[in-house]
N, C-alpha and C positions, 0 to 999 in steps of 0.2 A: 953810434951815428955817425962820428965824423967819420969814420972810417969810407962812408959814401963817396959817391964821387959829386965832386964838385956840383954836376952839372944835377943833379937827381936831389942834393940837398937844396938846389935852387928850383928846380919847381917846383917839389913839397914845403916852401919852405913855411907859405902860411898854413895846410897843412898839420907840419911839428908846434908856428908859432901857437897855431889850436890849440892844442892838443899841453900844449904844457902852461893857454893859461886856464884852462879847465881843469888840468892837477894845481896852480896855485890858489884859486879860487876857489874851490872843495877844501887846503885845506886852511883858508884863510875864514871857511864860511865855518870847517871842526873846530879849526882853534879857540873862538867869536865860541861857540855850543860849549867847550869844555873851562873856558872864562866865565859863563852866565853857571854855568852846573858848579863850581869854585863858588861862587859870587855868594847860594843862595844853601852850599849844607851852610859853609862861614857863617849864612847870619843863623843857621839856625843848630852848630854846637857854641854861637854868642848865649843865643834862649835860652841852650839846655844847664848851659855854664854859668846862668844870669838866678836860672829856676833854681840847682842844685845848692848854694847860694843862697839863697833865699829860705830853699826845705837846710839847711847847715841851718843856719841863725832860726832855729823856730827850734829843731832840740838840745839838751839843758845841755852845756859843756862838760857835767861830768860822763853822757856815755861814750863811747872808747866805739872808731869810725874806722873806714877799714881805707 
C-alpha cells in the first residue's frame, strides 16, 4: 500500500483510515466474544470439577477410580 504515489494515498486517506478502523473494531468485537466464551467455559469447567469432587467424596474409599 505504501508503494502508491503520495497524492493517491492523500486522496484516499479517509477511505483507508475507515477500512482500518472497521478492521480494528471487528477484531476488538471478536476478541471480546472469545473472552466471554472463555469465561463461560471456565465457569462450566469449575462447576463440573465441583460436581466430580462431590461424586468422588460419596464413593467409598475402597473403590478404585480411573
